C-alpha positions in Angstrom: -0.2 0.0 0.1 1.4 3.4 -0.3 1.5 6.1 1.7 -2.1 8.1 0.8 -4.2 5.0 1.6 -1.9 4.4 5.2 -3.1 7.6 5.9 -7.0 7.2 4.8 -7.1 3.5 6.8 -5.4 5.4 9.7 -7.7 8.1 9.5 -10.9 6.0 8.9 -9.4 4.3 12.0 -8.7 6.7 14.3 -12.8 8.8 13.8 -14.5 5.1 13.8 -12.2 4.8 17.0 -13.5 8.0 18.4 -16.9 7.7 18.0 -16.7 4.4 19.6 -15.6 5.9 22.8 -18.1 8.8 22.3 -21.1 6.2 21.6 -19.2 4.8 25.8 -18.6 7.4 27.0 -22.5 8.3 27.3 -23.5 5.5 28.1 -21.6 5.6 31.4 -23.0 9.1 31.5 -26.5 8.1 30.9 -30.1 8.8 33.4 -30.7 5.3 32.3 -27.1 3.9 34.0 -27.6 6.0 37.5 -29.7 4.7 39.1 -27.6 0.8 38.3 -24.4 2.3 39.7 -25.2 3.6 42.9 -26.8 0.9 43.9 -23.0 -0.4 42.0 -21.6 1.9 44.8 -22.6 1.5 48.2 -22.0 -2.1 47.3 -18.3 -1.7 49.5 -20.0 0.4 52.2 -23.1 -2.5 53.0 -22.7 -5.7 55.2 -22.0 -8.6 54.1 -25.6 -10.0 55.4 -27.2 -7.6 52.4 -23.9 -8.0 49.9 -24.5 -11.8 49.9 -28.3 -11.3 49.2 -28.6 -9.4 46.6 -26.1 -11.3 45.3 -28.2 -14.3 45.7 -31.0 -12.3 43.9 -28.9 -11.5 41.6 -27.8 -15.0 40.6 -31.2 -16.0 40.9 -32.7 -13.4 38.7 -30.1 -14.5 36.0 -30.8 -18.7 36.2 -34.7 -17.6 35.9 -34.0 -15.3 32.5 -32.0 -17.7 31.4 -34.2 -21.1 32.4 -37.0 -18.8 30.4 -35.3 -18.3 27.3 -33.4 -21.2 27.1 -37.2 -22.8 27.8 
């Protein structure tokens, strides 16, 4: 490949990666994710019993979802 083609390819890759990065930033800072992030932020401060129970509930929910989608 010649230099012009290399530079064009690098430019296209740069633009694609820039938009991917901006999309991830927008997703992470969206208001829809706030509730999830607040929950995860409080996990470190919760008692072990509460954390264990919430982890079990999340695990059961995932298992039920998997059974529904498989069945």
